TORMAR-616309 format. One record per residue (C-alpha): residue in one letter; y, x, z. Coordinates in steps of 0.5 Angstrom, whole numbers, padded with zeros to 4 digits. Layout:
REM TORMAR-616309
+--------+-------+-------+-------+
! residu !    c2 !    c1 !    c3 !
+--------+-------+-------+-------+
!      a !     Y !     X !     Z !
...
+--------+-------+-------+-------+
This chain:
REM TORMAR-616309
+--------+-------+-------+-------+
! residu !    c2 !    c1 !    c3 !
+--------+-------+-------+-------+
!      m !  0320 !  0110 !  0066 !
!      a !  0313 !  0112 !  0063 !
!      t !  0312 !  0114 !  0056 !
!      a !  0306 !  0112 !  0051 !
!      r !  0307 !  0119 !  0047 !
!      p !  0305 !  0126 !  0050 !
!      v !  0310 !  0129 !  0054 !
!      a !  0312 !  0137 !  0052 !
!      l !  0317 !  0141 !  0057 !
!      v !  0320 !  0147 !  0054 !
!      t !  0324 !  0152 !  0058 !
!      g !  0329 !  0156 !  0055 !
!      a !  0330 !  0151 !  0050 !
!      s !  0338 !  0151 !  0049 !
!      s !  0337 !  0156 !  0043 !
!      g !  0333 !  0161 !  0039 !
!      i !  0325 !  0160 !  0039 !
!      g !  0326 !  0155 !  0045 !
!      k !  0330 !  0150 !  0041 !
!      e !  0326 !  0150 !  0035 !
!      a !  0320 !  0149 !  0039 !
!      a !  0323 !  0143 !  0042 !
!      r !  0325 !  0140 !  0035 !
!      a !  0318 !  0142 !  0032 !
!      l !  0315 !  0138 !  0038 !
!      a !  0319 !  0132 !  0037 !
!      a !  0318 !  0132 !  0030 !
!      a !  0310 !  0132 !  0032 !
!      g !  0311 !  0126 !  0036 !
!      f !  0312 !  0129 !  0043 !
!      e !  0317 !  0126 !  0048 !
!      v !  0320 !  0133 !  0049 !
!      i !  0324 !  0135 !  0055 !
!      g !  0328 !  0142 !  0054 !
!      t !  0331 !  0146 !  0059 !
!      g !  0337 !  0151 !  0060 !
!      r !  0341 !  0154 !  0066 !
!      k !  0347 !  0150 !  0063 !
!      t !  0346 !  0144 !  0058 !
!      s !  0352 !  0140 !  0059 !
!      g !  0356 !  0140 !  0053 !
!      l !  0350 !  0142 !  0049 !
!      t !  0347 !  0137 !  0043 !
!      p !  0340 !  0137 !  0044 !
!      p !  0335 !  0136 !  0037 !
!      a !  0333 !  0129 !  0035 !
!      g !  0328 !  0127 !  0040 !
!      v !  0329 !  0132 !  0046 !
!      t !  0332 !  0131 !  0053 !
!      y !  0336 !  0137 !  0056 !
!      l !  0336 !  0138 !  0063 !
!      d !  0338 !  0144 !  0067 !
!      l !  0333 !  0149 !  0070 !
!      d !  0333 !  0156 !  0073 !
!      v !  0326 !  0158 !  0073 !
!      a !  0328 !  0164 !  0078 !
!      s !  0329 !  0159 !  0083 !
!      d !  0323 !  0155 !  0087 !
!      d !  0328 !  0149 !  0089 !
!      s !  0330 !  0148 !  0081 !
!      v !  0323 !  0149 !  0079 !
!      a !  0320 !  0144 !  0084 !
!      t !  0326 !  0139 !  0083 !
!      l !  0326 !  0139 !  0075 !
!      v !  0318 !  0138 !  0075 !
!      e !  0319 !  0132 !  0080 !
!      q !  0324 !  0129 !  0076 !
!      v !  0320 !  0129 !  0069 !
!      i !  0314 !  0126 !  0072 !
!      e !  0318 !  0121 !  0075 !
!      r !  0322 !  0119 !  0069 !
!      f !  0316 !  0120 !  0064 !
!      g !  0310 !  0119 !  0068 !
!      r !  0306 !  0126 !  0066 !
!      i !  0307 !  0133 !  0063 !
!      d !  0302 !  0134 !  0057 !
!      v !  0304 !  0141 !  0055 !
!      l !  0309 !  0146 !  0058 !
!      v !  0312 !  0151 !  0054 !
!      n !  0314 !  0157 !  0058 !
!      n !  0319 !  0160 !  0054 !
!      a !  0325 !  0162 !  0058 !
!      g !  0326 !  0170 !  0059 !
!      i !  0331 !  0175 !  0059 !
!      g !  0331 !  0182 !  0055 !
!      s !  0332 !  0189 !  0058 !
!      s !  0333 !  0196 !  0055 !
!      g !  0334 !  0203 !  0057 !
!      a !  0329 !  0208 !  0059 !
!      g !  0324 !  0206 !  0065 !
!      e !  0328 !  0212 !  0069 !
!      e !  0335 !  0208 !  0067 !
!      n !  0333 !  0202 !  0070 !
!      s !  0333 !  0201 !  0078 !
!      v !  0328 !  0197 !  0082 !
!      a !  0333 !  0192 !  0083 !
!      q !  0334 !  0191 !  0076 !
!      a !  0326 !  0191 !  0075 !
!      q !  0326 !  0185 !  0080 !
!      t !  0331 !  0181 !  0076 !
!      i !  0327 !  0182 !  0070 !
!      f !  0320 !  0180 !  0073 !
!      n !  0323 !  0174 !  0077 !
!      v !  0325 !  0171 !  0071 !
!      n !  0320 !  0173 !  0066 !
!      v !  0314 !  0173 !  0070 !
!      f !  0315 !  0169 !  0076 !
!      g !  0319 !  0164 !  0072 !
!      v !  0312 !  0163 !  0068 !
!      i !  0308 !  0163 !  0075 !
!      r !  0313 !  0158 !  0078 !
!      m !  0313 !  0153 !  0072 !
!      t !  0305 !  0154 !  0071 !
!      k !  0304 !  0152 !  0079 !
!      a !  0309 !  0146 !  0079 !
!      v !  0305 !  0143 !  0073 !
!      l !  0298 !  0145 !  0074 !
!      p !  0297 !  0139 !  0080 !
!      h !  0299 !  0134 !  0075 !
!      m !  0295 !  0136 !  0069 !
!      r !  0289 !  0137 !  0073 !
!      a !  0290 !  0130 !  0076 !
!      q !  0290 !  0127 !  0069 !
!      g !  0284 !  0131 !  0067 !
!      s !  0288 !  0135 !  0061 !
!      g !  0294 !  0139 !  0059 !
!      r !  0296 !  0146 !  0056 !
!      v !  0301 !  0151 !  0058 !
!      i !  0303 !  0155 !  0053 !
!      n !  0306 !  0162 !  0055 !
!      i !  0311 !  0165 !  0050 !
!      s !  0308 !  0173 !  0050 !
!      s !  0310 !  0178 !  0045 !
!      v !  0307 !  0183 !  0041 !
!      l !  0310 !  0188 !  0046 !
!      g !  0305 !  0184 !  0051 !
!      i !  0299 !  0188 !  0047 !
!      i !  0303 !  0195 !  0045 !
!      p !  0308 !  0200 !  0048 !
!      q !  0315 !  0200 !  0047 !
!      p !  0319 !  0206 !  0049 !
!      f !  0326 !  0204 !  0052 !
!      m !  0324 !  0197 !  0053 !
!      a !  0319 !  0199 !  0059 !
!      l !  0321 !  0193 !  0064 !
!      y !  0320 !  0187 !  0058 !
!      s !  0314 !  0190 !  0055 !
!      s !  0311 !  0191 !  0062 !
!      a !  0313 !  0183 !  0064 !
!      k !  0309 !  0181 !  0057 !
!      h !  0303 !  0185 !  0059 !
!      a !  0303 !  0181 !  0066 !
!      i !  0304 !  0175 !  0062 !
!      e !  0298 !  0176 !  0058 !
!      g !  0293 !  0178 !  0064 !
!      y !  0296 !  0172 !  0068 !
!      s !  0295 !  0167 !  0062 !
!      e !  0288 !  0170 !  0060 !
!      s !  0285 !  0170 !  0068 !
!      l !  0288 !  0163 !  0069 !
!      d !  0285 !  0160 !  0063 !
!      h !  0278 !  0161 !  0066 !
!      e !  0280 !  0158 !  0072 !
!      v !  0283 !  0151 !  0070 !
!      r !  0279 !  0150 !  0063 !
!      e !  0273 !  0146 !  0067 !
!      h !  0279 !  0141 !  0069 !
!      g !  0281 !  0140 !  0062 !
!      v !  0287 !  0145 !  0062 !
!      r !  0288 !  0150 !  0058 !
!      v !  0293 !  0156 !  0058 !
!      l !  0295 !  0159 !  0052 !
!      l !  0299 !  0165 !  0049 !
!      v !  0303 !  0165 !  0043 !
!      q !  0305 !  0172 !  0041 !
!      p !  0311 !  0173 !  0036 !
!      a !  0314 !  0179 !  0033 !
!      i !  0322 !  0180 !  0033 !
!      t !  0325 !  0174 !  0031 !
!      k !  0332 !  0172 !  0029 !
!      t !  0335 !  0170 !  0035 !
!      s !  0341 !  0171 !  0040 !
!      f !  0336 !  0175 !  0044 !
!      d !  0340 !  0182 !  0043 !
!      a !  0346 !  0178 !  0046 !
!      n !  0342 !  0177 !  0053 !
!      v !  0339 !  0184 !  0054 !
!      a !  0340 !  0187 !  0061 !
!      e !  0343 !  0194 !  0059 !
!      p !  0340 !  0200 !  0064 !
!      d !  0344 !  0200 !  0070 !
!      t !  0343 !  0207 !  0072 !
!      p !  0344 !  0210 !  0065 !
!      m !  0343 !  0218 !  0064 !
!      p !  0346 !  0222 !  0059 !
!      l !  0339 !  0225 !  0058 !
!      y !  0337 !  0219 !  0054 !
!      t !  0343 !  0217 !  0051 !
!      e !  0341 !  0219 !  0044 !
!      r !  0334 !  0217 !  0044 !
!      r !  0337 !  0210 !  0047 !
!      r !  0342 !  0210 !  0041 !
!      a !  0337 !  0211 !  0036 !
!      f !  0333 !  0205 !  0039 !
!      d !  0338 !  0201 !  0039 !
!      e !  0340 !  0202 !  0032 !
!      a !  0332 !  0201 !  0030 !
!      m !  0332 !  0194 !  0034 !
!      a !  0338 !  0192 !  0030 !
!      e !  0335 !  0193 !  0024 !
!      a !  0329 !  0190 !  0026 !
!      m !  0333 !  0184 !  0028 !
!      e !  0336 !  0183 !  0021 !
!      k !  0329 !  0183 !  0018 !
!      g !  0326 !  0179 !  0024 !
!      d !  0322 !  0172 !  0023 !
!      d !  0326 !  0165 !  0023 !
!      p !  0325 !  0162 !  0030 !
!      a !  0322 !  0156 !  0026 !
!      v !  0316 !  0160 !  0024 !
!      v !  0314 !  0161 !  0032 !
!      a !  0316 !  0154 !  0033 !
!      k !  0310 !  0152 !  0028 !
!      v !  0305 !  0156 !  0032 !
!      i !  0307 !  0153 !  0038 !
!      v !  0306 !  0146 !  0035 !
!      t !  0299 !  0148 !  0033 !
!      a !  0297 !  0151 !  0040 !
!      a !  0299 !  0145 !  0043 !
!      t !  0295 !  0140 !  0038 !
!      d !  0289 !  0144 !  0036 !
!      k !  0283 !  0140 !  0038 !
!      k !  0279 !  0147 !  0039 !
!      p !  0285 !  0151 !  0042 !
!      k !  0285 !  0159 !  0041 !
!      l !  0287 !  0163 !  0047 !
!      r !  0292 !  0167 !  0043 !
!      y !  0296 !  0165 !  0037 !
!      t !  0300 !  0171 !  0033 !
!      a !  0306 !  0168 !  0030 !
!      g !  0308 !  0171 !  0023 !
!      p !  0306 !  0176 !  0019 !
!      t !  0309 !  0182 !  0023 !
!      a !  0305 !  0180 !  0029 !
!      a !  0299 !  0179 !  0026 !
!      r !  0299 !  0186 !  0023 !
!      v !  0301 !  0189 !  0030 !
!      s !  0295 !  0185 !  0033 !
!      t !  0290 !  0188 !  0028 !
!      g !  0293 !  0195 !  0028 !
!      r !  0292 !  0195 !  0036 !
!      r !  0285 !  0193 !  0035 !
!      l !  0283 !  0197 !  0030 !
!      a !  0287 !  0203 !  0029 !
!      p !  0284 !  0210 !  0032 !
!      v !  0288 !  0211 !  0039 !
!      r !  0291 !  0217 !  0036 !
!      v !  0294 !  0214 !  0030 !
!      f !  0297 !  0208 !  0033 !
!      d !  0300 !  0213 !  0038 !
!      q !  0303 !  0217 !  0032 !
!      q !  0305 !  0210 !  0029 !
!      i !  0309 !  0208 !  0035 !
!      r !  0313 !  0215 !  0036 !
!      k !  0315 !  0214 !  0028 !
!      l !  0317 !  0207 !  0029 !
!      n !  0321 !  0209 !  0035 !
!      r !  0324 !  0215 !  0032 !
!      l !  0321 !  0220 !  0037 !
!      p !  0319 !  0227 !  0036 !
!      g !  0311 !  0228 !  0034 !
+--------+-------+-------+-------+
């Protein structure tokens, strides 16, 4: 059953930024499909259809995209939002743990993007909006896996955007800072913790908890996602919220030494 409205597919839409993005896109006139690993029993926002999806599974991704095309006839916007967090010093995260993080946060984005691109190219239009982070452009001690995954998304998205632009498709990035979500409850703790890092990690956890309390509302990020989805002349990168804007500007303009010192100060590390 094709729809006359543009169709948006949002991964990780059962809570947080994804849920607010699904709600905002529906309010903006999109037919919205929101996904989560287990959506049964959940009440979707008005105008949103929930379907199950595991972005870490090739079969799940292929089945979901085929299901959406059969049911709605097209996909105009893909919002790659699903992801998991990680904490701990890089030395405390095993290679297996790194592979798990990247399988969701990087390869999940790649799986979804590759699945929708043939449909978008065939219709001559479409937008892939990848939810990055300010941690895709700055370092974050004790979140090396998460930060490196977001850095990978930045490089992948910008490169791919150049490849598909002539086919009517754009690949865009939305960069939030810290938002008030349950993200911290979905963080992979280090699987090989070391006493050497315990105190620094504890200080980081405290600083992160304080920052989460003051974070942006997910609706702020959702509004930017709608802008990226609907701009007549889209930009490659959209910062979401005042903190993200300040961090982006600081990264571009601050001298390297000053920026380095600020990172250490914010993370309560010795100068």
